[in-house]
N, C-alpha and C positions, 0 to 999 in steps of 0.2 A: 484649467487643466485637471481632469481626473486625477486623483491620488493611486499610486501602484497599489496593488495589494499586499499585506505586509505578512510575510510568511516564515513561521517558526520551524526549523528544520532541527529534529533531535537526533543526538548522538548516537543513540543505538548501545549496543553493548560496547562499552569502551577497549575490551580484549578482540573486539572483531576489526572488520573492515570500516565500521560506519565512520569513525574520525576522518580517517584518511579520504574516503570519497566525498566526504562534506568538504572538507578544505578544497580538494580539486574541483570540487563544483564551483564555490564561492570566488576560487581566484580568477574563474572565468569573467572577462568583463560582461559578455552576454547574459550570464546569469543574473545581472542586475538591471537589464534593459526594461523588464516588463514587471518587476516586482522590488520589494524590498526583503530579501531574505536576512534572518540571523540565525545563529546556532542556539541551541540548548543543551547545556552539558557542562562538563568538568574542564576549565581554561587549561590547569595543569595538562590534561591528555591532549589537549588541542596542540599546545605550543609544543610539548613531545612531538607529535606525530609532523608538525611543521618542520621542524628540526631535521627529524630522520628522513624527511621528503625532499629538504636541502631547498626549502620556499623560505621565504622571509616576507608574510604578508603583514600588515598592520593588523595587530588584533586589540580589540577592545573589549575589556571585560566589566559587565554591569550585572546588577542584583535586581532591576526593576528595568520594565520596558522602556518606561519612560524616560530613561537615562541613555538611551542608545542615541548613538548621531549615525547615521547610516548614510553610507556613500560609497561609491565603488572604488577600489583600492583598498577599503577597510573591511575586517570581519569582524563582527561584534558577536561576542558569546554571552548568553545569558546564564550565569551561575545559579543553578536551582537551589544550591543547599550552601552555599557560601562556604564551601570547604575546597582548600586548594591542594590538599594533600590525598593522592588516592593511588596506591601504588598496586597497578594493575599490570600483567605480565599478558602481551599479545598471545592469542591463541588458547589462553588458559580459563577455564571455567572457574569462576568464583562469586561467591555470594557479595562481595565488595563491587563486583562490576554489574552483578544483577540488581543491586541496590541502586547505583549510580545511572542505569538506564531507566528504571521505573521511575525513579525521581524525576528525568528529563521528559519522559512521557506524560507523567501525571501534570506536569508543570504546563506544557504546551496544550493540555485538554482544557486545564482552567484557563489560559490565556483565550482560548478560543470561544469557552462556553462565554466568557465574559466580554466577548466582540473585542479584545485587546490585539488579537490579530485575525486576519482574515481566511486562513486556513494553516493546517500543519503537514508537515512532511516527515516521516519518520524514516530512520534507519533501523536495520536489522537487530532483533534481540534474540538471546539465547534463552531458550524456555527452562534448561536445567538450573541456568545462572539465576534467573529470576524465581524460581521455587527454592533455590538455596538462600535466596534473600527473604524468605516467606511469602511471597505472593503466588498463590496458586492458580495463575490465568494461563489457558492453553496458550495464548498469543496476544497480539495487538486487538485482534478484532473484539475477543471478549473483554478487555480492558476498556477499551473505546465505547463498549456497548453499555460497561458496568457504571463508568463514572459519567457518562451523560444522559442515563436512563432510558437509551434507547431500546426498543422492544423487538423491532423487526430489522435486522441488519443482514447484509450480503457482501461478501467478497468478491468483487471484480476484478478480474485480472484483464488489462487492457495493453495493448501495442499495435499501433495503426488500426487496421478494420478489423482486427481479431479480438474480440471482446468474449469474455467466460466469466458468467455467476454461478455459483454452486448452492444446491438444496441445502446442502449440510458441510460443516467445517471440519474442524479438528475433533472427530469423534472416531471410534474404531470403524471397521467396514460393516461388520455383523449392526451396529447400533445405526450406521449411515443407511443402510437398507429399511431398517424400521421407521426412519425418519422420512421415506420417499410417500408422502401424501398429497392429496390434492390442495389443501390449504397452504402448505409451505410451497409448493411448486406455483401457485398462482402469486404467492407474494414475491418469490424469484424473478418471475417474469414481469410482475409490477416494478420492482426495484430496477432491474435492466432497461425496460422500455423508458423509465422515467430518466435512468441515468443517459439513455442513447438521445433523449429530446433535449437533455440538459448541455450534451456535448455538441448540439447543432443537427442532430440527423432528425429530419422532419417526419420521416413517415419509416421508423425502424421496421426492419423484418428480423422476426426472432426465431431461431431453431431449438426445439426443446429435446434434449438426448432421452432415449430409453433407458431403463435400467438394465436391463438382460440382453444377451447375446443376439442380436438381430431385431431388437425391440420386440423380442420374447416371440415371434413369429406368429401373431395371432393367439396368443396362449398357449403354444406349445413348451415354452421355456419361462413360464412365470405367467402372474395376472397383474402385476403391477401396472404395465402399460394400459390395460382397459379399465382397470378399477379407480387408479388415481392420477396418471399421467394425461391420459387422453381428456377426461373431463375438465382437467385444469385448463388444459389447451382450447377446449371449447368455451371455457367460461371467460378466458382472456380474449378469444375471437370475438365473442359475444359483444365486447365493448368497442369494437371496431378495430382492434389491433390486428397486424398482420403476424400471426404465429402459427408455426408448423411443427407437428410433431404428434406422437413420439417417433422420433428419425434414430436408426441404428447408428450408434456410435461411432461405430467404425468407419462410417461415411459421411457423418455429420462434421465432425471435426476438419475434415481434409476439405468439405465445400465451405467450411467457415474460414480457414486459412487463405483460401481463394478469392474471399471477398462475397461470397453468395448470401451470406447472413451479416446483420449489422451486430448481432450478439447470440450467445448460445446458453442456453440454461443446462448445467452439467447436474447429475443427480448427486455425486459425491465428490469429495475432494479429488482424489487421485484422478477420476475420471476426466476431469477438466484440467488439473495441472500438468498431467503427462503431455498430452498434445500441445498444452500452450507453452511450455518449457521446451519441447523439442523444437517449435517455432521460434523461439525467441532466444535460446542459451545456445553458445556455439561453444564447442572444446576444439582446443588445439591438440596436436598430438601427443604431446606430454602429460594429456589426461586434466589439465586445467581449463578452466572457462577462458576462452579467447576472446569473448564479446556475452554480455548478459544484458538483454533490454527488456522492456516490459513494467509495468507498472500495478501496484497492487491498490484498490481505491476501496474504501469501507462504505457501501450504500445505506442510505436508512438513518444516518446521523444527524443531528441537529447543527453539526459543525463539518466543514471540508477536512478531509483526511484522505492522503495518499502516500505512497510508500513505495520503496524499491520491491523489486520483484524476487529478490535473493535472499540469501541466509547471511549469517556473519561472517562465513568464509574463516574460520579459524586457520584453516591450512594456510592461507597466504597473508594472514594478519601482521602487520609490522613489516612486511617486506617492499611495501610501496610500488606493487604491481596490481593492484585493485583497479577496475574498471569503473568510473564515474558515470557510465551511460545511463544506467536504470534510475539513479537518482536525479541526472539532468531531467530525462524524462517525466520522472514524478514530479519535478518542479514545474515543470510546463503545464502539466495536468493541473495541479493545483492553482496555477493563475488563471487557466480557462475556466474551472469550477467556481473559483471565488470571485473571478469578473474583476475589472479595474473601473468601477462606477463609484457612486457616491456611497456606497455601503462600505468602502475600502476602511480599514482601520485607521487610526489617526494618534495612534499610542506613540508613534515616532516621526519626526520629520521627514517629508518627502526627499528623495534623493535627485 
């Protein structure tokens, strides 16, 4: 029998909803059907969260993956710093929370690099808390690239057939426009195309957004389409790939949401994230998120990493109302990308 993939799920910022949705995910029997998941983070935080949620799972704390005995009905927690005391207030930014979140991420990355786990799934971190702890990374993507040595990475947002990759990430809008160049666009197309193949799409059709309104209307509103984007599309097409663009962004994403493209290349962060979250985030009448779906996948890494598509949600942290839907989806994607073949991790016994 093939060994089910071993998946490390990080705590995220302990003052956010990460610990809550992690527990809500792993108490589900179906979370253990196709993989062997365990948590990376502070056991005290998870125990307190379980008490607040009025659930009573069997919690096993370990300091090394080899000590884990993974089975349905038990939630194993790997403590990355062997520290049981962590006074964290829900919804409050702190250096202590940032430090704890970083330690969990770094531990999970090292496990994946050493092939002790087959994939990592991350819960949301808070950038301010991370910086207060002394880590000047804009987000997960930059942390992952730094510690894995990956040179060309991309952020893929995925939900169903709607998939978006960004040419630039966490930079100012002015800088993002300067980063729209042929080489970066070709890299993004390549990362997206390969990801679609890995997800089982035999002949992906990729749509590439323009930067300017109406994709510049043949140069009336800018030159980036003609000078940078179109040459990149042609270069990708010369490889035999089905790539279309530059397409006016105000129509491209509507077509993508309808399934006319297997993936879209956005020129900058908000160009892709706004339509994606319009498609996957649903608000209730009270202004809170009623449903949050979608997954963030880092492409170009030597390891498999997926994540929730939302933030720390400090406004509802500690209230027990956070939805685990995005984390459940992220875990499913991690299993699909890691596979369940002979390459699966053997650090812990199969369930």
